[in-house]
C-alpha positions in Angstrom: -86.0 17.1 75.1 -86.5 15.5 78.4 -84.4 14.9 81.4 -83.0 11.7 82.7 -85.4 10.3 85.2 -84.9 7.4 87.6 -86.5 5.1 85.0 -83.7 5.8 82.6 -81.1 4.7 85.1 -83.0 1.6 86.1 -83.3 0.6 82.3 -79.6 1.3 81.9 -78.6 -0.9 84.9 -78.4 -4.2 83.0 -76.2 -2.6 80.3 -73.9 -1.1 82.9 -73.7 -4.5 84.7 -72.6 -6.2 81.5 -70.0 -3.6 80.6 -68.7 -3.8 84.2 -68.3 -7.5 84.0 -66.6 -7.3 80.6 -63.9 -5.0 82.0 -63.5 -6.2 85.6 -63.3 -10.0 85.1 -60.2 -9.9 82.9 -58.4 -7.6 85.3 -59.5 -9.8 88.2 -57.9 -12.9 86.5 -54.7 -11.0 85.5 -54.2 -9.6 89.1 -54.7 -13.0 90.6 -51.9 -14.4 88.3 -49.5 -11.6 89.0 -49.9 -11.5 92.7 -51.7 -8.1 92.9 -54.9 -8.2 95.1 -57.7 -9.0 92.7 -60.2 -6.7 94.6 -58.3 -3.7 93.0 -59.8 -4.7 89.6 -63.0 -2.9 90.6 -61.1 0.4 90.1 -60.7 -0.5 86.4 -64.2 1.0 86.0 -62.6 4.4 86.5 -61.6 5.5 83.0 -57.8 6.1 83.2 -57.2 3.6 86.0 -57.7 0.7 83.6 -55.0 2.1 81.3 -52.7 2.5 84.3 -53.4 -1.0 85.3 -52.4 -2.3 81.9 -49.0 -0.6 82.2 -48.5 -2.1 85.8 -49.3 -5.6 84.6 -47.2 -5.3 81.5 -44.0 -4.3 83.3 -44.5 -6.3 86.6 -42.4 -9.4 87.1 -44.8 -12.4 86.7 -44.4 -15.5 88.9 -43.7 -17.6 85.8 -40.6 -15.4 85.0 -37.4 -16.9 86.2 
């Protein structure tokens, strides 16, 4: 068994970038539509924050609601 060296992290960087984009972009679009500052979507990378965001968006009054 070896340890994780810097090369392991460099090789994993493209995979992490793809996963980040898959999770941040939908939140960015949702937040922009609901009036929440879209920059907060970056926090969706934190494990339980994404789940909390889904609850916030689900129960927030949307601009299209009258």
